[in-house]
C-alpha positions as CSV (number, residue, x, y, z in Angstrom):
1,M,10.5,48.8,1.3
2,K,9.0,48.5,4.5
3,I,7.5,44.9,5.3
4,A,4.9,43.3,8.6
5,V,4.5,40.1,8.4
6,I,1.5,39.0,10.2
7,G,1.8,35.0,10.9
8,S,5.3,33.8,12.1
9,G,4.4,30.5,11.1
10,Y,6.7,28.4,8.3
11,V,5.2,30.5,5.5
12,G,5.6,33.7,7.3
13,L,8.6,33.6,8.6
14,V,10.4,32.3,5.6
15,T,8.8,35.0,4.1
16,G,10.1,37.7,6.4
17,T,13.8,36.7,6.7
18,C,13.9,36.1,2.8
19,F,12.7,39.7,2.3
20,A,15.2,41.2,4.4
21,E,17.8,39.1,2.9
22,T,17.1,41.5,-0.1
23,G,17.8,45.2,1.9
24,N,14.0,45.6,3.4
25,E,12.9,46.3,6.5
26,V,10.6,43.8,8.0
27,L,8.7,43.1,11.1
28,C,7.8,39.8,11.7
29,V,4.1,39.9,14.0
30,D,2.6,36.9,15.8
31,N,0.4,36.8,19.0
32,N,2.4,33.9,20.7
33,I,4.8,36.1,22.4
34,S,6.9,32.7,23.6
35,K,7.7,32.5,20.2
36,I,8.4,35.9,19.5
37,Q,11.1,36.5,22.8
38,A,12.6,33.3,21.3
39,M,12.9,34.9,18.3
40,K,14.6,38.1,19.7
41,H,17.1,35.9,21.3
42,G,18.0,34.4,17.9
43,K,16.1,30.8,18.1
44,I,13.9,30.4,15.0
45,P,10.4,28.2,16.1
46,I,11.1,25.9,12.8
47,Y,13.6,23.8,11.1
48,E,14.1,24.4,7.5
49,P,17.6,24.5,5.6
50,E,19.3,27.2,4.7
51,L,16.9,29.8,6.8
52,E,18.8,29.5,9.5
53,T,21.6,31.5,8.5
54,L,19.8,34.2,6.8
55,F,17.6,34.4,10.1
56,Q,20.8,35.3,11.8
57,R,22.4,37.7,9.2
58,N,19.6,40.1,9.0
59,T,18.9,39.9,12.4
60,K,22.3,41.1,13.0
61,A,21.9,43.8,10.6
62,N,19.0,45.0,12.2
63,R,16.6,44.1,9.0
64,L,14.8,41.4,10.6
65,H,12.2,42.8,13.8
66,F,9.4,41.1,16.1
67,T,7.1,42.2,17.7
68,D,3.5,40.9,19.0
69,D,1.7,44.3,18.9
70,L,-0.2,45.0,15.8
71,A,-0.7,48.7,15.6
72,E,3.0,49.1,15.6
73,A,3.3,46.7,12.7
74,V,0.5,48.3,11.3
75,A,2.3,51.5,11.3
76,F,5.4,50.8,10.7
77,A,4.9,49.0,7.1
78,S,3.4,50.1,4.0
79,L,3.4,46.5,3.1
80,I,1.3,44.5,5.4
81,F,1.6,40.3,4.3
82,L,-1.1,37.7,5.5
83,A,0.6,35.0,6.2
84,L,-2.6,32.8,8.8
85,P,-3.6,29.4,9.1
86,T,-6.4,28.4,7.5
87,P,-6.9,25.3,8.7
88,E,-9.4,22.6,8.1
89,T,-12.8,22.7,9.5
90,E,-15.2,19.4,10.3
91,D,-16.5,19.7,7.1
92,G,-13.6,20.4,5.0
93,S,-13.6,23.6,4.1
94,A,-10.9,26.6,5.7
95,D,-11.6,28.1,8.6
96,L,-10.9,32.1,7.9
97,S,-11.5,33.5,10.9
98,Y,-7.8,34.3,11.4
99,V,-7.5,35.5,7.9
100,L,-11.0,38.0,8.5
101,E,-10.5,39.1,12.4
102,T,-7.2,39.9,11.6
103,S,-7.6,42.2,8.6
104,T,-11.1,43.8,10.4
105,A,-8.2,44.6,13.1
106,I,-5.7,45.7,10.3
107,A,-8.7,47.9,9.0
108,E,-9.3,49.7,12.3
109,L,-5.6,50.5,12.9
110,V,-4.6,51.6,9.4
111,Q,-4.1,56.2,9.1
112,D,-2.6,55.8,5.2
113,Y,-2.7,53.8,2.1
114,K,-1.1,50.4,2.6
115,I,-1.4,47.3,0.2
116,I,-2.7,44.1,1.8
117,V,-0.8,41.0,0.6
118,N,-2.9,37.7,1.7
119,K,-0.2,34.6,1.2
120,S,-2.2,32.5,3.1
121,T,-4.1,29.5,1.6
122,V,-7.4,30.6,0.9
123,P,-10.9,29.9,-1.3
124,V,-11.8,31.9,-4.3
125,G,-13.4,35.1,-3.4
126,T,-11.3,35.5,-0.5
127,S,-9.8,38.9,-1.4
128,D,-12.7,40.6,-1.9
129,R,-13.9,39.5,0.9
130,I,-10.6,42.1,3.1
131,Q,-11.1,44.2,0.2
132,E,-14.6,44.4,1.6
133,I,-13.6,44.9,5.2
134,F,-11.2,47.5,3.8
135,D,-13.9,49.5,2.3
136,A,-16.1,49.9,5.0
137,Q,-14.1,50.1,7.5
138,S,-11.0,51.8,7.4
139,A,-11.5,56.1,6.8
140,V,-8.6,55.7,3.8
141,E,-7.4,53.4,1.0
142,A,-6.6,50.2,0.8
143,D,-5.3,47.9,-2.2
144,V,-6.0,44.0,-1.2
145,V,-3.6,41.7,-3.7
146,S,-3.5,37.8,-3.6
147,N,-0.2,36.7,-3.5
148,P,-0.4,32.8,-3.1
149,E,3.0,30.7,-1.6
150,F,5.0,28.2,-3.6
151,L,7.1,26.6,-1.3
152,K,8.3,23.3,-0.8
153,E,9.4,22.5,3.0
154,G,12.4,21.5,2.8
155,F,13.4,23.9,0.3
156,A,11.5,26.9,1.2
157,V,14.4,29.3,1.4
158,Q,16.0,28.3,-2.4
159,D,11.9,28.5,-3.6
160,F,11.3,31.9,-2.2
161,M,15.3,33.2,-3.6
162,K,14.8,31.6,-6.4
163,P,11.3,30.8,-7.6
164,Q,9.6,29.3,-10.3
165,R,6.6,31.8,-10.5
166,I,5.2,34.9,-8.9
167,V,1.1,35.0,-8.8
168,I,-0.3,38.6,-8.6
169,G,-4.1,38.6,-8.5
170,S,-4.7,42.7,-8.1
171,S,-6.4,44.8,-10.5
172,S,-4.5,48.1,-8.7
173,E,-1.8,49.3,-10.9
174,K,-0.6,50.9,-8.2
175,A,0.0,47.5,-6.0
176,I,0.9,45.9,-8.9
177,A,3.8,48.2,-9.2
178,Q,5.0,47.8,-5.7
179,L,4.8,44.1,-6.1
180,Q,6.5,44.2,-9.3
181,K,9.5,46.2,-7.5
182,L,9.7,44.1,-4.4
183,Y,9.8,40.9,-6.1
184,A,12.5,42.5,-9.0
185,P,15.5,41.6,-7.1
186,Y,14.4,37.6,-7.2
187,M,13.5,38.0,-11.3
188,R,17.5,38.5,-12.5
189,T,17.1,35.2,-14.0
190,G,14.3,36.4,-16.3
191,N,10.7,37.8,-15.4
192,R,8.5,35.3,-14.1
193,I,5.8,37.3,-12.4
194,Q,2.5,36.1,-13.6
195,L,-0.6,38.8,-13.5
196,M,-3.9,37.6,-12.9
197,D,-7.3,38.3,-11.0
198,P,-7.6,38.3,-7.6
199,V,-9.8,34.8,-7.9
200,S,-8.0,33.1,-10.5
201,A,-4.9,33.1,-8.0
202,E,-6.5,31.9,-5.2
203,L,-7.8,28.8,-7.2
204,T,-4.2,28.8,-8.8
205,K,-2.9,27.5,-5.7
206,Y,-5.9,25.1,-4.5
207,A,-5.1,23.8,-8.7
208,S,-1.8,23.4,-8.3
209,N,-2.0,21.3,-4.9
210,A,-4.3,19.2,-5.3
211,F,-2.4,18.2,-9.2
212,L,0.7,17.1,-7.3
213,A,-1.3,15.3,-4.6
214,T,-3.3,13.7,-7.8
215,K,0.1,12.4,-9.1
216,I,0.9,11.3,-5.6
217,S,-2.3,9.1,-5.1
218,F,-1.7,8.1,-8.7
219,M,1.3,6.6,-8.4
220,N,0.3,4.9,-5.3
221,E,-3.0,3.4,-6.8
222,I,-0.4,1.7,-9.6
223,A,2.1,0.5,-7.0
224,N,-0.4,-1.4,-5.3
225,Y,-1.5,-3.0,-9.1
226,C,2.7,-3.6,-9.4
227,E,1.8,-5.9,-6.1
228,L,-0.3,-7.7,-7.5
229,V,0.9,-8.4,-11.2
230,G,4.7,-8.8,-9.9
231,A,5.7,-5.5,-11.8
232,N,8.4,-3.1,-10.1
233,V,6.8,0.4,-9.6
234,D,10.8,1.7,-10.0
235,Q,10.2,0.4,-13.5
236,V,7.0,1.7,-14.5
237,R,7.9,5.2,-12.6
238,Q,11.0,5.3,-14.3
239,G,9.2,4.8,-18.1
240,M,6.1,7.2,-17.1
241,G,9.4,9.6,-16.1
242,S,11.3,10.0,-19.1
243,D,8.2,11.3,-21.1
244,I,8.3,15.5,-20.5
245,R,4.7,15.1,-20.9
246,I,4.4,13.6,-17.3
247,G,8.0,14.3,-15.5
248,N,9.4,12.3,-13.1
249,R,8.7,14.6,-9.9
250,F,6.2,13.5,-7.4
251,L,5.9,9.8,-8.9
252,F,7.4,8.1,-6.1
253,P,5.0,5.5,-4.1
254,G,4.9,5.2,-0.5
255,I,2.5,5.5,2.4
256,G,0.2,9.1,1.6
257,Y,1.2,12.7,1.5
258,G,1.1,14.4,4.4
259,G,1.7,18.0,6.0
260,S,0.1,21.1,6.1
261,C,-1.0,21.8,2.2
262,F,-1.8,19.0,0.6
263,P,-4.4,17.3,3.1
264,K,-6.4,20.3,4.1
265,D,-5.9,21.7,0.3
266,V,-7.2,18.6,-1.2
267,K,-10.0,18.8,1.1
268,A,-10.6,22.6,1.0
269,L,-11.0,22.7,-2.9
270,K,-13.2,19.5,-3.0
271,K,-15.6,21.4,-0.7
272,L,-15.6,24.6,-2.7
273,G,-16.9,22.5,-5.5
274,N,-19.5,20.7,-3.7
275,D,-20.3,24.3,-3.0
276,Q,-21.0,25.3,-6.4
277,E,-22.7,22.0,-6.9
278,Q,-19.5,21.6,-9.4
279,P,-18.1,18.4,-7.3
280,F,-14.4,17.7,-8.1
281,E,-14.2,14.3,-9.0
282,I,-10.6,13.4,-9.3
283,I,-10.1,15.1,-6.4
284,T,-12.8,13.4,-4.4
285,A,-10.9,10.4,-5.4
286,V,-6.9,11.5,-4.4
287,D,-8.2,11.9,-0.6
288,R,-9.7,8.7,-0.5
289,V,-7.1,7.3,-2.0
290,N,-4.5,9.1,0.7
291,T,-6.5,7.8,3.2
292,Q,-6.3,4.4,1.8
293,Q,-2.6,3.8,1.3
294,K,-1.7,4.6,5.2
295,K,-4.3,2.1,5.7
296,R,-3.0,-0.8,3.6
297,F,0.8,-0.1,4.8
298,T,-0.3,-0.8,8.0
299,F,-3.0,-3.5,7.3
300,K,0.4,-5.8,5.8
301,I,2.1,-5.1,9.3
302,E,-0.9,-6.7,11.2
303,T,-1.2,-9.9,8.5
304,H,2.6,-10.5,8.7
305,F,1.7,-10.6,12.6
306,Q,-1.3,-12.3,12.0
307,K,-3.2,-9.1,13.9
308,N,-1.1,-10.2,17.2
309,I,0.4,-7.1,18.0
310,E,0.5,-7.3,21.5
311,G,3.5,-7.0,23.2
312,K,5.3,-6.4,19.7
313,K,8.1,-3.4,19.4
314,F,8.5,-1.9,16.5
315,A,11.5,0.7,15.6
316,L,10.4,3.3,13.7
317,W,12.6,5.5,11.1
318,G,11.0,9.0,10.5
319,L,8.3,10.8,12.0
320,S,8.0,14.3,9.5
321,F,5.8,13.9,6.7
322,K,8.3,14.5,4.3
323,P,12.3,14.7,4.7
324,G,13.7,18.3,5.0
325,T,11.3,18.7,8.1
326,D,10.6,19.0,11.4
327,D,6.6,19.3,10.4
328,V,4.8,16.0,12.1
329,R,1.2,17.6,10.6
330,E,-0.6,14.5,8.5
331,A,2.6,12.8,9.0
332,P,1.5,9.1,7.7
333,S,3.6,7.8,10.9
334,F,1.5,9.5,13.2
335,F,-1.6,7.3,11.8
336,I,0.9,3.9,12.0
337,I,2.2,4.4,15.2
338,E,-1.4,5.3,16.9
339,T,-3.2,2.1,15.5
340,L,-0.6,-0.5,16.5
341,L,-0.1,1.9,20.1
342,A,-3.9,0.8,19.7
343,Q,-3.6,-2.8,20.0
344,G,-0.7,-3.4,21.7
345,A,2.1,-2.7,20.6
346,S,5.5,-0.5,21.6
347,F,7.7,1.9,19.3
348,S,11.3,3.0,19.6
349,V,11.5,6.0,17.5
350,F,13.9,8.4,15.5
351,D,14.1,11.3,13.3
352,P,17.0,13.9,12.7
353,V,15.0,16.8,13.6
354,A,11.2,16.3,14.7
355,I,11.4,13.9,17.9
356,E,10.2,17.5,19.8
357,N,7.4,18.4,17.6
358,T,6.4,14.4,17.9
359,R,6.9,14.5,21.9
360,Q,4.5,17.4,21.9
361,Y,1.7,14.9,20.7
362,F,2.6,11.4,21.8
363,G,4.5,12.1,25.1
364,D,5.3,9.3,26.9
365,R,3.7,6.8,25.3
366,I,6.3,6.1,22.9
367,V,10.2,6.3,23.6
368,Y,12.4,8.5,22.0
369,S,16.1,7.4,20.8
370,S,18.8,9.3,19.7
371,S,20.1,7.2,16.7
372,P,18.7,5.0,14.3
373,N,20.9,2.2,15.7
374,D,19.3,2.9,19.5
375,A,16.1,2.4,18.1
376,L,16.7,-0.9,16.9
377,N,17.5,-2.9,19.9
378,N,15.1,-5.5,20.4
379,A,12.6,-4.8,17.9
380,D,10.6,-7.3,16.1
381,A,10.6,-4.9,13.2
382,L,12.0,-2.0,11.3
383,I,9.3,0.8,9.9
384,V,10.5,3.3,7.6
385,C,7.9,6.1,6.8
386,T,10.0,9.1,6.1
387,E,13.0,9.1,3.2
388,W,15.9,10.6,5.1
389,N,18.9,10.2,3.6
390,L,21.3,9.4,6.9
391,F,18.7,5.9,6.8
392,R,20.0,5.0,2.9
393,N,22.6,2.9,4.6
394,L,21.7,0.3,6.7
395,D,24.4,-1.5,9.3
396,I,23.5,-4.9,8.1
397,T,25.7,-6.8,11.0
398,F,24.0,-4.0,13.9
399,F,20.7,-4.9,12.5
400,K,21.4,-8.6,12.8
401,N,22.9,-8.8,16.3
402,N,20.2,-6.2,17.7
403,M,17.2,-7.2,16.3
404,R,14.5,-9.7,17.2
405,K,13.3,-10.3,14.0
406,L,14.9,-9.6,10.4
407,L,12.1,-7.5,9.3
408,I,11.2,-4.4,7.8
409,F,8.7,-2.9,6.5
410,D,10.0,-0.2,4.4
411,G,6.9,2.8,3.3
412,R,9.3,5.2,1.2
413,N,11.0,2.3,-0.8
414,V,15.0,3.6,0.8
415,F,16.2,0.0,0.7
416,D,16.9,-2.2,-2.6
417,P,14.9,-5.2,-2.4
418,Q,17.7,-7.5,-3.8
419,E,20.2,-6.4,-1.1
420,M,17.3,-7.1,1.5
421,K,16.9,-11.1,0.4
422,A,20.8,-11.3,-0.2
423,A,21.4,-10.4,3.8
424,G,18.7,-12.6,4.8
425,I,16.1,-9.5,6.0
426,M,12.4,-10.0,5.1
427,Y,11.3,-7.1,3.5
428,Y,7.6,-5.6,2.5
429,S,8.3,-2.6,0.4
430,V,5.3,-0.4,-1.9
431,G,4.9,-1.7,-5.7
432,R,7.7,-4.2,-5.6
C-alpha cells in the first residue's frame, strides 16, 4: 500500500518505519525542513531502541521516503495517517489546531478517495469534526478513522510489530477492510484487531493512559505511607502484583510519571469530564498526587540540608522521564534541577541518551558529564532520577573517593538499602 504519515515525531516516525518494514511504500511528511533533510541523509531525530536498524533498512530498500510537501503526500497515498501533536493548553484541554488545520489543508488537496487515519491522541468527537471538514470542503469521498497508538517509549518498535491490540474506530466497511489488510502482517499469532465506533476508540486511548497513570500515583501514595509506618514498598508491591487481577506492571514507586502522554492525557481527560459536568474525581487526584510526588522527593533533599542548598553541588543520574528514551518532556528530573538551582545549587548531570535534549532546555546552567562517575566528582550528593540499568552497579570505591559526602537520594529505588548501609552511605529512597 501507499501510505503517507503526516508528522514525523515519535509516533509518526515509528509508524512510518514499521509500515515500511512490512513492504508498504511510505512517505513521511513534516514541516520541519531541517528534520526532513536530516532523515534524507540517514539521521533519525529521536532515540528509540531498534528503530535505527529498521529506518536504515527501509530507506536503503527505497520504501521509506521524506518530504515537506503536503500536496506530494496527498497525491501519493491512498491512506493518510495523522500523527500530529496535541499539546496541552492552559486549561488542560488538548490543542487540536495542528490536527484540524492539517485536515483542512488535506481536504482542499484530495482528488480521489482517501482514508484519513487519525493516530493523534484527541478528545472524543474529533474524528467526527475531521469528517465534517472533508464532507464540507472536499469534492470526493473520504473516510476518517480513529486508530489510536499504544506505543511505550523504549519499546515502541516491539509494540508496533507485535501489538497487543489494534483499535479501529470507524463505521465504513471500505475503510475497515483496508486497515485490516494493512495490519494483517502484524496479526500472525492471532487477530487482535478491535472494531468500534470512533468516539469509543478515541476514549479508549485516554482511558488506557489515565488508568496506567492511576496505578503509578496509587503506588506512590502507598510508598509514602510505607515510609511513615516502617513498611517496605517493594514487599507490598510484590504481594499486590502476584494477584492476577492487579498485575505487577506499573506498580513501581518513584518520583512521578512524565513524558509526552500521561501528564497531558490525564489533564485532558479531566477537562473533558468537567466540560460534561461529570468530573473525573479519581483522575483529578492522580494528577494532584503526581505533582506532589516530585515536590515530596525534592523536599527530602531540602530537609536533609536543613534548607541550606546554597553552594551545594549535586550529581544527577538520569534525565529522561524513563529509561529507553531521550524524551525529557515533563521529566521529574527537570523539576528537581530547576527547584534546587533556584536555591543556589549546581549540577553535574549524566544520561546515556538525553544529554542533548537537556542541553536545549538548560543551556550552560548545568554541567554535562561524559559518564556516571564523571558526574560524581566533588558532589555533595547523588540524585537518581531515571532507572537506567547502567546505574545499578555503583562503583562504591570510586564513589567514596570522589564524593564530598557519602549521600544518595534515589528517586527510582535503583539501589539496595542494606548494601548502601553496609557501605556507610546515607541513603534515601521511596517507600523503603
